N, C-alpha and C positions, 0 to 999 in steps of 0.2 A: 308428655312432651313429644313432639314429632322428632323423628330421627331420619337423616338422609340415607343412611345405610347401616346395616347391622354387620358388625365385625367382631371377631373374637379379640378382646383387648388383653394384650400382654401386660406383664408387670411394668414394663418401661413405658408403654403407651398410657397406662393408668397413671404413672408418675407424671407424665407430661400434662395430663388432664388436671391433676391436682395443682401442679405448678401454674398452669394457665389460669385456673380459677383464682389462685392467690394473686396472680399478676393483674387479672382483670378487676378484681376487687380493690387491689392496692392503688390502681390508677384513679379511683373514684374519690380521692381525698377531699375534694371540695364539697362541702355540704351546705344545705340551706337550713338555717335554724328558724324555720317558721313555727309559730305557735298555733295550736288548733283553736279555732273560734267556733261559735255555735250557730252562725248563720252564713249562708253562701252569699258573698258580695260580688255582684256582677255588674260591670259597666259596659260601655260599648267596646272597650279595648282590653280590659283586664279582669282577672278573677283572683280570688284567693285559692290557690291550688290545694291548700290543706284545711279549708273550711269544712265544718261538719254539715252533713245533710240533716236538716231539721224541718219537717219530720223525717225519720229514717226511711231509706229506700231498700228494696230487695233486688239483688242481682243474681241471676241464674248462672250456674257454672257447670262445667263438665270436665272431668279429669281422665287422663289416659297415661298412667305411670308406666315406665319401663319395668322389665322383670326384676332388675336389680335395685329399684328405688326402694329405700327404706326411710322411715321417719323416726323422730325421737320417741322414746318410750312414752306411751300414753296418748300419742297423737294419732288421729285418723283423718281421712279426707272429709269427714262429716263434723268433726270437732277438733279444732287445733288453734294454735296461737295466732295464725294469720287471720282466721275468722274473728277471733277476739279483737285483734288490732283493727281490722276494717270496721268492726262494730262501733269502735270508739269514734269513728268518723261518720257514723250514721249509715253504714253500708252493711246490710245483712246478706250473707252469701247463702244461696239455696242451691245445693248440689243436686243436679238432675241425674247424673250418672258417674260411675267410676268403672272404666273398662281398661283392658290391657292395651298397651301402646299400639300393638298391631291392629287393634280394632277401632282405633280412634276415628279415622276417616269414614269408615263405614257407619259407625254409630252417629257421628255428627251429621252426615248426609241424611240418615234415616230420621233423625229428630227434626231437621230442617223441613223435610218432606211432610212430617206430621204436623208442623206448625207450632210445636212446643219445643223450642231449642234454646241453648244457652245465650245469655246476653253478651258475654265476653268470649271470643273465639280466636285461636291462633290458626290462621289459614295459609295454605300454600298460595303463592301469587296467582296461579291459574284459577283456583277456587275463589279467591278474592275478586278477581276480574269478573267472574260469572255472577257472584252474589251481589256485586256492586250494581250490576245492570238489571237485576231481576227483583229488586225491592227487598232483599233479605237483610241488607245492612243499613244502618242509620247514616245520615249525612252529618259529619262533624266538621265540615269545611269552615264554618264561622267560629266554631269552638276552639279548634287547635291553636290559632294564632294568639288567642287570649291567654292560654296556658303557657305557650312557649315564650311569650313576651314577658310573662311574670316570673316564671320558674327558669332560672338561668341554666340549670343542668339539662332540662329538656331541649332548650334552644341549642346548647352545645352538642348534645348527643346527636341530634339530627343534622348537624353541620359537619360532623367528623368526616363524612364522605362527600362533602361539597353539596349536600342536599339531594344527591342523586336518588337514593332509595325513597325518600319522602316524595320527591317529585313523581316517581314512578307509581305512587299510590293514588295519585289524582286521576280518576277515571272520568272522562268527559268534563273535566274541570271540578269534579266533586271529590272530596276526601271522605272515605268511609272507615278508615283504620290508620294505624301508625305502625311503621315497620319495626321489626326486631332485626338489629344489625349484627353482622359478623365483621371481623377485622380482615379486610381484603389483603392488607399488607402481610398478614401471616402466611399468605400463599404465593408471595413473589418468589420465583425460582432464582437460585444461584448455583454456582458450581462448587461442589465439595471435593477436596483433594486430600489424600493421605500425606500429611506434611512430614511424617517420619520416613516415608518412602522417598520423598524429595531429598531429605538429608542423606539417606543411605546411598543415593545415586548422584549426590552433589548436583542437583538440578534446581532451576529457578521456576517460579510460578509462570504459567503461560500468559502471554499478552495478546495472543490472537487465537482463533480457532484452528489455524494451521499448526500452531504450537501445541494446542490441546491434542490434536491428532498425533503429533510426534511424541508427546508425553505418554499418550496411551500405548504407543508402540514400545517405549522403554519400560513402562510398567508391566508390559506383557512379556518382554523378551530378556530383560536385564536383571532378573532375580531381585526385585526391589525389597523383598522381605528377608533376603540373605539367608535362606534356608537351604540353598544349593539345589532347589528343584524348580522346574518350569510349571508352576501351578497358580499363576496369577493372571489377571486380565486388567486391561486399561480402563474400560468403562462398563459400569453396571447398568443394565436395562431390564426391567420387569416386563418381558415381552407380552405376557397375557393381559397385563393391566398397565401398559405404558401410557395410557391416557390419565392415570391417577398421579398424585404428587410423588409417591414413593418410588424413587429411581425411575421416573418417567422420562418422556422425551420432549415435553413442552419447552423446557429450557434450552435444549439443543436446537430446536427449530427457531426459537426466539433469537438465537445468535445470528440467524440469517434473515431476520425480519419476516418470519413466517409463523402463522398461528393456527395450526389445524387441531387445536385442543378440543376436548370433549367433556371436561369435568367441571364446567361452570354451572354447577347445580342442575345437571341434566340437560343443559342446552349447549349447542355449539357456540363457538366464540365469534362474536361480531364486533369488529373494530372500525375505526375511522379509516376510510380509504386514503392512503398516503398521497394519491394522485388525483383525488376527486373530492366532492362534497357529500358523498353518500357513505353509508356504512356497509361493510361486506363481511363475509366469512373469511377468516384469516388464512384459510388453506389455499386460496386462489392466488396468493401473491407469488411473484417470480422467485423469491428466495427459497421456495419449497424445493425446487429442483437442485439448487446448490447444496441445500442441507442433505437431501436424499443422496446426492452424489458422494458427499463425504462419508455419511454413515454407512453406505453400501461398501465403500472402500475400506472402512474400519472393520466391518464385518468380515470381508474377504481376507483381511490381514490378520484376523484372529484376535483383535483387541477387544472384541465383544464375544462372549461365550457362544459357541455354536448351538447350544441348547437353550438360548435365552427365550425362545418362543414358548418353552414349557414352564417358565417361571412367572408366578404371580407375585403380588406384593410380599406376602408372607415368606415365600421362598427366597426372594432376593434379599430380604432382611437377614435371613439365616446365613446366606452366602457372604454378605458384607461383614456380618459379625464374625464369621470364620476367617476373615482376613484375605479374601480372594480378589478384591477389587480395589483399584486405586482412585477412581473418580465416580461421581454420580451427580445428577442434577436433581434439585429438590428445594423446598422452602425452608424457612428459618428453623422450624421445629424438627426437621428431618433427622438431626443427630440423635434425638430421643428414640428414634426407631432402631438405631444401631448401637445403643449404649453398651450392650454386652461385649462389644469388641475390646474395651479396655480391661474387662475382667478376663478375657481370653489372652490378651497381650497388653501388659501395662505400658509398653513403649508405643503402642498405636496412638495416633492422633490425627485429627482432621483440621483443615483450615478451609474456610469458605471465601470465595471471591465473587465479585460481580461477574456475570457471564461475559466473556470476551466476544468480540466480533471479528471480522476479517481485517479490521484496521486497528493497529496497536494504539492503545490509549483511549479507544472509544468503546464504552460498555454497551451491551445489548439493552433493549428495553423490554423486559419480560412482561407477560400479560398480568394485568391487575383485574381480578374477578369482581363481580358484583358484590356489594355489601348487603343487599336485601336477601333475607332468608325467609322469614314469615311475616305476615301482616296481622297485627293485633287489632281485632275488629270488634264492632259492637252491633248488636241486633237492632233492626228497625222497630222491633216490638218492645225494646227497652224504653220505659217511660222517662228515664234520665240518662241519655246516651253519654253525657259528659262524665258519667261514672268511670268510663274507660280511662279518660285522661287523669281524673283525680286518683284512681287506683294506681296508675302508672307513677304518678308523683310520689305517692305514699311508699310504694315498693322501692323506688329509687332512693328515697331518703333513708329508709332502713338499710338498704344495701350499702349505701355510702357511709352511713354512720357506723356500720358494723366493722369497718376497717380498723377503727381505733377503739372499738368497744368489744372485747372478746365475748362478753355475755350476750350482747345482741347477736353476734355471729353464731354462737352456739344455739341460741334460741330460734333464730329465724332463717339462717342460711345453711350452715354445714352440720349443725348438730354437735353434741358434746364430744363425740369421737371423731369429728372432722370428716366423716364419710357418709353422712346421711343426705337425703335430698330434701331437707326442710324448705329450701328456697323454691322448690317446685310447687309447693302449696300456694304460693303467691300467684302462680300461673304466668304472670307477665315477667319478661326479662328485660332488665334495664342496665345491665352491667356495662362498664366503660368499653366501648368498641375497640379502642386502641390500647388495651390494657398492657400487653406484653411489651410494646414499644415504649410506653410511658414508664413502665417499671425499669427497663434497661436504661433510659435516660436518667432516672432518679438514682439508680445504683452507680452509674458512671460518674455522676456529679458528686456523689458522696465520696467515692474513691479519689477523685481529683482534688477535692477540697479537704480530704482527710477528716471528714466530719459526717457521720451517719445519723446525727441527732434528729434531723428533720424527717427521716424516713418513717413510713408507717411500719407497723409490726410485720406485715407481710413482706414489704420490700426489704426489711432488715434481715429476714430469713435468707433472701437471695443474696444480699450483700455479704452476710456472714459466710455463705457457701463459697462465693467468689474469692473472698479474702483467705479463707481456709485452704482453697486450692493453691493460690499463689504462694502461701506460706509453706505448704507441703512440698511444692516444687523447689522452692528456695532452700529448704532444710534438707532436701534429699530424702524425705520420708514418704513421698507419694507412692502408694501401693494399692491400686484399686482391686487387685486380686484378693488381698487379705482384709482390706478396709472398705466396707460398703460406702462409708461417708466420702471417701476419696472419689469413688465412681460417681456418686450423686453430685459432688461439687464440680467434677469435670463437666458434667452436663450444664450446670448453672453458669460456669465460666464461658462455655462455648456459646450459650444462647444469650446471656445478659451482660457479661463483662465487657471491658474495653477490647476491641478487636473481634467482638462476637458476631453471630449472625444477625442479631437485632441491630448492631452497629451498621452492618451492611445494608439492612433494610432502611434504617434511618437516613443513610446517605442517599440511597436510591429515591426515597420519598422526597427528601429535600431538593434533589436535583430534578425531580420529575422524570426520572429515568425508568419509565414503565409505559406500557401500552394499555390504556384503560378499556374496559368493556363499555361499549357505546350503546348497548341495548339493554334497557331496564324496563321494558314494556311488558305487556301481557303475553301469556302463552296463547298465541293466535291459533286458529284452526290449522293453518299450514304448518306451523311449528309442531303442533301436536301430531299431525298426520304423517309428517315426513322425517322428522329428526332422527327417530330410532333407526330407520332403514338407511338413511344417509350416513349415520355414524358407523353402522355395520359395514357399509360399502367402503368408506374411506379408511377405516382401521384395517380391514383385510387387505386392501390394495397397498397401503403403506408398508405393511409387513412383507408383502410379496416383493416390493421394490428393494427394501432394505436387505433382504436375503438373496436378491439376484434372480428371483423367479420371473420378474418382469423388469424391463429396462426403465431407467429414470424418465425417459421421454414419454412413457405411458401415463405419467401424471397428467399431462394435458388432456388425455382421453377421459381420465377419471373426473377432472373438473367439468368437462362437457357433460358427462353422465350425471354428475352431481346436480348440475343445473336443470337438466331435462327431467330428473326424477324427483323434483320438489324444491331444489335449491332456488330456482327463479321465483317460485311462489313465496318462499320465505323471504327472499330479498325484497319483494314488493311490500310485504307486510311490515317488515322491520323498518323500511325506509318511509313508508306512509306514516308510521308512528314517529320516526325521528324528525321528519320535516315539520310535524305538528308541535314539536317541543320548543319552548322559548330558548333562544340562542343568546 
């Protein structure tokens, strides 16, 4: 399986991954009880998505597992339960290669060059664009609507983002693959605040960014942790990696309607021009200088650590867990990164709020990233290209059914010990894109109605954790230092319960309080040629302005340089694509 970045996973990040998997599976409760038939029935508009191929067909595959991927005992990539399952539908898998994850792209390109390559492939969008126009991939334009109109979950899945990712996969009006979606709402930024520090200083939540600045000063100067020492800071920033979600600056800039972010899957952020009909890089908006003015002022005042430029994500996580910072910007799952804090200090607590603006009562509209991650594609040499769609339906049905059937889950998804990568053998990923948000809604409804009976087993785990946290607080027995369960339940409460970060996400989603990515097109030559250098330019110059090495007024010169050194070429490409899209 492709990975966007390699990173050492701590115990707490691993916990988040497990909980996320539970959540994503839990949200897939609706299943389709189709029975397998022995003939494929196709009309002009519909198909039976679970019909057996008769005679059977062969589908070539290639796997690239990560170093930590393990399978159930007795399973291999050449003989396993998923192979047996697909065989019952008349699909025989022929494994061409198994290589390490780091070699996947190289191996796949080599096999394509040789002419003997897999029938089913997970491709980066840039590779999908290339292979769609060079005859490597099959055309499934007419096949997809037949499956989506018949199989409700497929139709639902590709509408969770408004159809944006699917639309981006149409190249010159032709569809050659279907996207694997991620949940973009999981990355909406919010402001996290040490609520115990607010109580210690008898302070209220900030309603404007000016109040955020004042709060940062008090968290720095007024001994909010009551240890008698001046050893705290108002705002945490990972200076070396401020473009990433962990204590990054995207949320801060969003408060001023500016979007110079760089973590949208390797591409700069392109949004709708608020004063025009085109799409633009969000770093050219006038709010940039207002944001830079405030953050430079905060740096000079000492509310940001003087050595923040030396800190990467790992270091800032360590510092926050040590109780040195009162605020940070980050997405809904950010609390998982800092969960050790309650073991270090059981009185520590965070509250998250929508990002304020300069106007009281008006929330910022943080960036909403693309939902498209990979494109699940089919070879032009495959004699039965609809196999991709049929296999997707089969995988999704097993994934959905496994929520309420532990034996299916152990056999096909997580393995008996809950930690294997059995699901990777299916190769296609069909999990509920909005899993964590749906889980939160289910849990909150069960709490409100005082009835968890309709929850799936996975949602019930989350519900039990939230209720156990509330009970421990009410009983006065909450002690995350001595009781690991209390620390875990604190995490579940903060992410899924009433008043949680997912609650905030749900509110922002319902109100449309976000700034969506408007470019979901191909990786053009200009984007490929210029993005890396432009990102380096803007990151370095932003940091110089924040730390006072350059005046805020210099940002106008940076924007000019940005356009001259490739930004204008990218602007043309993305707007040529945008104008061609149906409105």
